[in-house]
VEXMARMI-779967 format. One line per 8 residues: number of its first residue (from 1); their letters; for each residue x, y, z of N, C-alpha, C. Coordinates in steps of 0.02 Angstrom, whole numbers. Atoms other than C-alpha are relative to their C-alpha. Layout:
<sites>
NUM) A) X Y Z X Y Z X Y Z ~ ...
</sites>
This chain:
<sites>
1) MPDVDVPS) -48 -55 11 -1942 2388 1756 -18 36 -65 ~ 17 -36 60 -1976 2527 1629 47 -17 -57 ~ -42 11 59 -1914 2504 1451 54 54 -3 ~ -56 -47 3 -1743 2584 1429 37 -11 -65 ~ -39 6 61 -1651 2619 1267 70 -25 17 ~ -69 21 -10 -1480 2541 1246 42 61 15 ~ -36 -61 -19 -1366 2664 1336 58 15 -47 ~ -57 -20 42 -1240 2762 1236 63 -5 41
9) DAAAQDLL) -64 2 -34 -1057 2745 1274 14 67 34 ~ -12 -67 -29 -1053 2933 1307 -35 6 67 ~ 36 -4 -64 -1186 2918 1443 35 -42 53 ~ -35 43 -48 -1093 2774 1525 65 32 23 ~ -64 -31 -18 -926 2865 1519 -11 62 43 ~ 14 -58 -41 -1004 3023 1590 -16 -21 72 ~ 16 24 -67 -1075 2924 1736 64 -22 37 ~ -61 24 -32 -907 2842 1770 46 58 20
17) RRYGSLRT) -40 -59 -17 -819 3011 1766 -26 33 63 ~ 29 -32 -60 -939 3083 1893 13 -43 62 ~ -11 44 -58 -920 2931 2006 73 1 23 ~ -71 1 -18 -731 2940 2000 26 67 24 ~ -24 -66 -20 -722 3125 2042 -43 32 54 ~ 39 -27 -56 -831 3143 2196 44 48 40 ~ -37 -48 -42 -779 3294 2297 -12 -18 73 ~ 6 24 -69 -745 3228 2471 30 50 48
25) AVAGTQRR) -29 -42 -53 -715 3323 2631 69 -26 17 ~ -68 19 -16 -532 3323 2679 19 26 68 ~ -28 -19 -64 -456 3325 2852 72 -24 0 ~ -70 20 7 -267 3329 2844 10 -29 -69 ~ -9 33 64 -225 3205 2707 -52 -55 -11 ~ 49 53 6 -377 3094 2732 -63 26 -33 ~ 64 -17 32 -524 3105 2612 -54 -40 35 ~ 54 33 -37 -681 3067 2710 -41 -44 -47
33) PNKPLTLL) 33 47 46 -769 2914 2638 -76 1 4 ~ 72 1 -9 -947 2963 2685 -38 1 -66 ~ 34 -3 65 -999 3011 2509 9 -64 -40 ~ -8 63 38 -920 2859 2423 -39 -58 30 ~ 37 55 -30 -997 2740 2549 -76 7 -12 ~ 72 -12 13 -1169 2820 2528 -17 -19 -71 ~ 13 15 70 -1157 2806 2340 4 -75 -13 ~ -4 72 7 -1100 2624 2349 -61 -35 29
41) WALGRTEA) 60 28 -31 -1245 2586 2465 -59 7 -48 ~ 54 -11 47 -1364 2662 2337 7 -47 -60 ~ -9 47 54 -1286 2554 2201 -22 -70 20 ~ 25 65 -24 -1319 2400 2307 -75 -4 -1 ~ 74 -1 3 -1501 2451 2323 -24 -5 -72 ~ 19 3 71 -1510 2477 2135 7 -71 -27 ~ -10 69 23 -1438 2304 2102 -53 -46 27 ~ 51 43 -32 -1564 2228 2222 -71 15 -25
49) GAPRLISF) 66 -16 26 -1709 2311 2129 -42 42 48 ~ 36 -42 -47 -1755 2427 2273 -24 64 -34 ~ 22 -63 28 -1851 2587 2239 57 51 -4 ~ -53 -49 11 -1746 2732 2176 10 45 61 ~ -4 -46 -56 -1785 2845 2324 -12 -37 66 ~ 11 26 -67 -1775 2806 2509 1 60 48 ~ 2 -56 -47 -1821 2920 2652 64 2 42 ~ -59 -6 -43 -1679 2989 2756 -11 -36 65
57) ADAEGPLT) 15 34 -63 -1766 2919 2910 15 -75 -6 ~ -13 71 9 -1754 2743 2837 72 -14 -18 ~ -69 10 20 -1579 2766 2767 49 13 56 ~ -48 -22 -51 -1500 2841 2923 30 -58 38 ~ -26 56 -39 -1484 2678 3020 50 -43 -39 ~ -47 40 39 -1406 2570 2882 64 38 -18 ~ -59 -39 18 -1289 2711 2828 45 11 61 ~ -40 -8 -61 -1234 2741 3008 40 -63 14
65) GLLQQFAP) -36 63 -10 -1190 2557 3024 56 -10 -49 ~ -52 6 51 -1093 2561 2862 59 45 16 ~ -53 -46 -18 -994 2713 2918 38 -26 62 ~ -33 27 -59 -958 2633 3087 49 -56 -19 ~ -42 56 21 -885 2483 2996 60 21 -40 ~ -54 -16 48 -779 2569 2864 26 71 4 ~ -24 -69 -5 -755 2750 2919 3 19 74 ~ -5 -15 -72 -696 2759 3101 -5 74 14
73) GQTDPYLA) 9 -69 -19 -752 2920 3182 -46 39 -45 ~ 44 -35 47 -868 2963 3037 -67 -38 -3 ~ 60 42 -6 -1037 2894 3089 -65 37 -14 ~ 61 -38 14 -1160 3030 3036 -10 6 -75 ~ 10 -2 72 -1233 3007 2861 -35 63 -26 ~ 42 -58 17 -1328 3172 2862 31 44 -55 ~ -30 -47 48 -1204 3283 2769 10 -32 -68 ~ -9 33 64 -1161 3155 2635 -66 -9 -36
81) FWHLQSDR) 66 10 30 -1346 3120 2605 -23 63 -35 ~ 19 -64 30 -1370 3304 2566 50 22 -54 ~ -49 -31 44 -1206 3357 2484 20 -42 -60 ~ -12 39 61 -1192 3212 2360 -33 32 -61 ~ 34 -33 56 -1309 3318 2254 48 44 -39 ~ -46 -46 34 -1166 3437 2216 45 -36 -50 ~ -40 40 47 -1077 3294 2124 -40 -26 -59 ~ 45 21 54 -1225 3266 2008 -9 -76 -3
89) VWEVVAAD) 11 72 -3 -1245 3086 2066 -59 -16 46 ~ 49 10 -54 -1389 3109 2190 -50 56 -2 ~ 48 -54 -10 -1546 3205 2224 -38 -12 65 ~ 41 1 -60 -1646 3246 2379 -65 35 -16 ~ 66 -27 16 -1832 3275 2362 -45 -5 60 ~ 51 4 -51 -1983 3303 2472 -68 6 -35 ~ 67 -2 30 -2170 3297 2444 -15 68 -30 ~ 14 -67 26 -2175 3486 2421 56 26 -44
97) GTLRYAAG) -53 -19 46 -2014 3492 2319 48 52 26 ~ -42 -55 -26 -1925 3613 2435 70 -20 19 ~ -66 21 -24 -1773 3507 2477 48 -16 -57 ~ -47 11 54 -1689 3509 2308 62 43 10 ~ -63 -36 -9 -1507 3560 2308 4 60 -46 ~ -15 -58 41 -1462 3734 2247 61 33 29 ~ -62 -31 -24 -1293 3819 2256 -16 59 45 ~ 8 -56 -47 -1284 3934 2405 -59 -7 47
105) RSRPTKGS) 58 8 -45 -1445 3872 2484 21 -36 63 ~ -15 33 -63 -1435 3826 2666 -31 -69 1 ~ 27 68 -3 -1455 3641 2695 -52 -5 56 ~ 50 9 -52 -1604 3582 2796 31 -31 62 ~ -24 31 -61 -1582 3526 2975 -9 -75 -4 ~ 7 72 -2 -1561 3343 3014 -71 -20 20 ~ 68 15 -21 -1729 3346 3101 -50 6 -56 ~ 47 -8 56 -1820 3412 2949 13 -53 -53
113) MRVSAAGG) -15 54 47 -1729 3285 2840 -35 -64 21 ~ 31 61 -25 -1794 3145 2951 -76 1 -12 ~ 72 -6 6 -1971 3211 2935 -23 -7 -72 ~ 30 -7 66 -1987 3243 2750 46 -15 -59 ~ -46 6 57 -1831 3208 2645 10 -72 -22 ~ -19 64 29 -1796 3063 2529 55 14 -51 ~ -56 -9 46 -1642 3036 2422 12 -61 -42 ~ -17 56 42 -1577 2928 2284 36 23 -63
121) LPTDDHLL) -33 -16 63 -1490 2919 2116 -47 39 -45 ~ 43 -33 50 -1554 3036 1980 -33 -52 -45 ~ 39 48 38 -1686 2952 1873 38 -30 -59 ~ -35 26 60 -1580 2938 1715 56 -48 20 ~ -54 44 -22 -1433 2863 1810 -28 -66 26 ~ 30 60 -28 -1545 2741 1902 -23 -48 -55 ~ 24 42 55 -1626 2678 1742 58 -29 -40 ~ -59 23 37 -1458 2667 1653 34 -58 36
129) LRATPELL) -34 52 -39 -1381 2563 1793 -44 -62 7 ~ 44 59 -3 -1534 2451 1809 2 -39 -65 ~ 2 33 65 -1526 2416 1623 66 -34 -18 ~ -66 25 18 -1339 2378 1619 38 -21 62 ~ -34 23 -62 -1278 2272 1766 76 4 -4 ~ -72 -4 5 -1101 2271 1697 25 71 12 ~ -18 -70 -14 -1098 2462 1705 -6 13 75 ~ 7 -8 -72 -1161 2455 1884 61 -28 36
137) AEAAQVVL) -59 30 -31 -1018 2337 1929 61 43 -11 ~ -57 -42 15 -893 2450 1842 -3 65 40 ~ 8 -61 -39 -963 2605 1928 20 -11 73 ~ -20 16 -69 -944 2522 2098 75 -8 5 ~ -72 10 -2 -766 2471 2056 37 66 -6 ~ -32 -66 6 -723 2649 2004 1 35 68 ~ 3 -33 -66 -781 2716 2173 47 -35 49 ~ -43 37 -46 -692 2579 2269 74 14 -15
145) SEFFPETL) -70 -9 18 -529 2602 2173 24 70 14 ~ -19 -70 -10 -530 2790 2191 6 18 74 ~ 6 -25 -68 -571 2802 2376 20 -50 55 ~ -13 49 -52 -524 2640 2466 59 -45 -20 ~ -54 48 15 -374 2522 2480 -30 -65 -25 ~ 26 60 35 -390 2363 2380 -23 -53 49 ~ 21 51 -48 -403 2254 2535 -72 9 23 ~ 68 -13 -23 -571 2337 2576 -52 -5 -56
153) HQPIADAV) 49 0 54 -650 2322 2404 -53 -53 8 ~ 50 53 -6 -732 2154 2428 -40 4 64 ~ 41 -8 -61 -782 2181 2611 -53 55 -7 ~ 49 -53 8 -867 2346 2565 -54 -22 -50 ~ 49 23 49 -949 2270 2411 -49 -49 31 ~ 44 47 -34 -1017 2129 2518 -47 36 48 ~ 41 -36 -49 -1079 2251 2650 -57 39 -32 ~ 52 -39 33 -1176 2357 2526 -42 -42 -48
161) GVSIDAAP) 39 44 43 -1235 2210 2421 8 15 -74 ~ -12 -14 70 -1154 2256 2256 51 -50 -27 ~ -44 49 31 -1071 2133 2136 53 37 -41 ~ -54 -32 38 -901 2185 2068 38 -50 -42 ~ -36 51 38 -848 2020 1989 2 15 -75 ~ 4 -12 72 -904 2078 1817 37 63 -21 ~ -33 -63 16 -808 2242 1828 71 -12 -23 ~ -71 6 18 -641 2265 1741 44 22 58
169) IIRRRRRS) -48 -22 -51 -488 2285 1849 19 72 -16 ~ -10 -71 12 -470 2472 1870 52 26 48 ~ -49 -35 -42 -324 2572 1935 -8 74 -15 ~ 13 -70 12 -376 2753 1955 63 43 5 ~ -62 -37 -4 -200 2808 1997 57 -49 -13 ~ -54 45 17 -43 2731 1925 44 -13 61 ~ -39 19 -58 50 2636 2059 68 -25 -22 ~ -68 19 17 236 2605 2061 5 -76 -5
177) STFRRSVL) -8 72 10 278 2435 1991 53 -29 47 ~ -55 24 -43 426 2426 2110 -18 0 75 ~ 16 -7 -71 334 2463 2274 -3 -69 35 ~ 7 65 -32 284 2284 2313 67 -36 5 ~ -64 35 1 452 2214 2262 48 30 51 ~ -46 -33 -47 549 2343 2364 -18 -14 72 ~ 22 13 -69 444 2319 2520 14 -72 20 ~ -13 70 -17 456 2130 2512 74 -14 8
185) VAYQARCA) -72 7 -10 645 2141 2490 20 29 67 ~ -18 -32 -63 657 2262 2637 -16 -44 60 ~ 21 42 -56 564 2141 2750 13 -74 -12 ~ -18 69 17 634 1983 2671 -62 -45 -8 ~ 62 36 13 457 1933 2621 -29 -33 62 ~ 27 24 -64 408 1910 2804 -49 51 26 ~ 50 -45 -29 254 1982 2887 30 38 59 ~ -29 -41 -53 307 2127 2998 -38 -7 65
193) VCDWAVRV) 40 11 -61 171 2078 3123 12 -69 29 ~ -1 69 -27 176 1888 3137 59 -41 -24 ~ -59 33 25 336 1841 3044 -16 -57 -49 ~ 18 50 51 241 1731 2919 46 7 -60 ~ -48 -5 56 364 1688 2780 -3 -63 -44 ~ 7 62 39 295 1533 2692 9 16 -74 ~ -10 -7 72 347 1510 2511 -24 -63 -35 ~ 15 56 45 288 1399 2370 52 5 -55
201) GNAPLGIE) -58 -9 43 447 1369 2274 37 62 22 ~ -33 -63 -17 527 1541 2267 -49 57 12 ~ 50 -53 -4 363 1637 2278 -28 5 71 ~ 31 -9 -66 304 1712 2445 -75 -15 -4 ~ 71 18 -2 132 1646 2493 -36 46 48 ~ 42 -41 -43 9 1775 2557 35 59 31 ~ -34 -60 -25 135 1916 2587 -13 58 -48 ~ 19 -57 40 80 2087 2527 35 63 24
209) AAHVLRHA) -30 -64 -18 149 2263 2525 -57 48 18 ~ 53 -45 -24 37 2376 2630 26 71 5 ~ -15 -71 -11 36 2565 2627 -18 19 72 ~ 15 -27 -66 44 2651 2796 -48 59 -8 ~ 44 -55 21 -25 2816 2731 -31 -22 -66 ~ 34 31 56 -156 2756 2608 16 34 -66 ~ -13 -24 67 -121 2773 2424 -54 49 -22 ~ 55 -44 20 -294 2850 2398 2 67 35
217) SGGSDEVD) -6 -63 -37 -248 2986 2524 67 34 -15 ~ -62 -33 21 -87 3032 2435 63 -33 25 ~ -59 34 -25 30 2906 2514 48 -19 -56 ~ -51 14 51 193 2878 2421 11 -74 -8 ~ -20 69 12 262 2718 2349 72 -12 22 ~ -67 9 -27 424 2734 2448 -2 -52 56 ~ -3 53 -49 482 2598 2565 -18 24 70 ~ 17 -24 -67 461 2709 2719 -74 13 9
225) NGLALCAI) 72 -2 -7 275 2710 2683 -29 -70 -9 ~ 22 68 12 265 2521 2671 14 -47 57 ~ -12 56 -45 251 2365 2776 -14 -64 -39 ~ 16 66 26 261 2184 2720 -46 -34 51 ~ 49 30 -45 107 2101 2795 -31 -61 -34 ~ 38 56 26 21 1934 2775 -71 25 -16 ~ 65 -23 23 -152 1944 2697 -47 18 58 ~ 45 -13 -56 -243 1935 2865 20 65 35
233) HHLAWDTG) -21 -60 -35 -138 2069 2949 -2 62 -44 ~ 11 -55 46 -146 2178 2793 -72 25 6 ~ 70 -19 -7 -336 2175 2805 -12 32 68 ~ 8 -29 -67 -326 2207 2993 28 71 3 ~ -31 -67 2 -211 2356 2960 -46 49 -37 ~ 41 -46 40 -325 2431 2826 -68 13 31 ~ 65 -12 -32 -483 2410 2930 7 35 67 ~ -9 -35 -63 -405 2492 3082 -1 -45 61
241) ALSADDER) -5 45 -57 -399 2337 3190 69 1 31 ~ -68 -5 -23 -211 2359 3204 30 67 -20 ~ -41 -57 19 -94 2508 3205 66 -7 39 ~ -64 2 -36 75 2552 3282 16 69 26 ~ -19 -65 -28 144 2689 3394 67 22 -31 ~ -61 -26 30 299 2793 3357 60 -45 11 ~ -54 49 -11 410 2656 3430 -14 -65 -37 ~ 20 57 42 325 2535 3309 -24 -59 42
249) RIMVSPHV) 33 52 -39 239 2440 3449 -72 -7 -25 ~ 65 14 30 80 2357 3388 -56 21 48 ~ 60 -19 -35 -85 2431 3443 -59 -41 -27 ~ 58 40 19 -244 2326 3441 -63 37 20 ~ 61 -38 -13 -413 2409 3429 -42 -33 55 ~ 45 28 -50 -528 2387 3579 -64 -27 -31 ~ 60 26 34 -665 2349 3451 10 -71 -26 ~ -12 69 21 -582 2184 3407 -35 -48 47
257) AEPSATDA) 37 48 -41 -694 2043 3469 27 -70 -15 ~ -23 70 5 -614 1873 3500 -30 -36 60 ~ 41 25 -55 -739 1773 3603 35 -44 51 ~ -33 45 -48 -619 1649 3682 75 1 -11 ~ -73 1 5 -435 1619 3714 22 -37 -63 ~ -20 37 59 -430 1493 3572 -12 40 -64 ~ 13 -42 58 -498 1627 3454 49 59 -5 ~ -41 -60 -3 -371 1758 3506 58 -4 -50
265) RLRPLRGQ) -53 -5 49 -260 1804 3360 29 70 -4 ~ -23 -68 4 -248 1992 3368 18 30 68 ~ -12 -31 -65 -259 2043 3550 67 -18 31 ~ -66 15 -28 -101 1948 3602 57 39 -33 ~ -52 -38 34 -5 2057 3479 13 68 33 ~ -6 -67 -29 -32 2214 3583 66 9 35 ~ -63 -16 -32 133 2292 3632 61 -31 -32 ~ -57 28 35 241 2183 3522 25 50 -53
273) RLQDPQPD) -28 -45 50 357 2274 3402 -8 -29 -70 ~ -3 19 70 339 2270 3216 71 -24 -17 ~ -65 21 23 480 2177 3131 35 58 -35 ~ -38 -53 33 618 2295 3073 18 -22 -71 ~ -26 17 66 666 2304 2889 75 -14 4 ~ -73 10 3 841 2256 2836 36 67 10 ~ -35 -62 -19 974 2383 2888 4 53 -55 ~ -6 -49 54 986 2465 2717 -66 34 -19
281) FPPPRESY) 66 -27 16 800 2507 2716 -29 37 60 ~ 29 -38 -56 704 2637 2819 -63 -33 28 ~ 63 23 -28 566 2589 2940 -56 49 -18 ~ 55 -47 14 393 2669 2924 12 68 33 ~ -9 -67 -25 401 2857 2945 -50 14 57 ~ 43 -13 -58 331 2918 3112 -62 40 -20 ~ 58 -40 20 219 3045 3027 -53 -42 -36 ~ 48 44 33 140 2907 2922 -35 -44 51
289) LAWHRREV) 32 39 -53 110 2799 3075 -50 43 39 ~ 46 -44 -36 32 2950 3162 -64 10 -41 ~ 60 -6 43 -84 2973 3012 -43 -62 6 ~ 39 61 -3 -136 2792 3020 -37 -6 66 ~ 34 3 -65 -174 2802 3206 -59 49 3 ~ 50 -53 -4 -273 2962 3183 -60 -14 -48 ~ 51 3 52 -369 2920 3024 -29 -70 -12 ~ 23 67 15 -385 2730 3015 -12 -43 62
297) FRAA) 5 42 -59 -358 2650 3185 -66 11 36 ~ 65 -4 -34 -520 2610 3274 14 4 76 ~ -15 -11 -71 -481 2686 3444 -65 -5 40 ~ 59 5 -44 -598 2680 3594 -48 57 -13
</sites>
């Protein structure tokens, strides 16, 4: 690895600012995760010591698989691979130098990208992150905290091969300290899917407050945007394995694979109703459930 000077705090903070302010495409209230996932994938390559640049032809398959796993309905990495340049965290180059980003320039076709384009982190960022693993971990955590629910942080980090254990706990947006408490009171600390309500002493075990409309997409911290879910069903909700219709009947994604009857834990839930909150509390708002079905649920 080339010799690198000790990075300045200003350089590190500039990198973190850029990573936390990616401009993502928006449909309705959902920020598309294609750019953040592409950047996280590049961080995983950097941590693994892979070359800075990778051809689009070689990147297309792995990025498509990553999008299929964490961005239902968003399985084409082409636009993110090109437009990340506008955030100053990426560059696209070719042997003849003609594929560099410039404001107002028409992007190349996907076919020409496959033939001649390669992309990766800018040289200075790549060297800085290679020299400071703790900064790489923090950069990954910034992207995860800004664009994904907390339940997906470790699964995404594992999928892209980036370590976040060394990163500080980051909250990019201040969250209401009362949301979890209010949701658990509303549902009497019972999972709204499976009715799990185990306690250790007076403390609920494995019961979490889940947002219906994701916090990263502007979801509120009001009770009508929350569900009390056990840790497993919270993860299933955030990955789109589960959702609910307007009558709050549970929907199970056809992509759920349970090889045998003894393995079946999610599919038998199909059609069952979510548990209602206590009478003084509102159930999830229909518009929030509709958002979840449209933007998160992994439909056929």
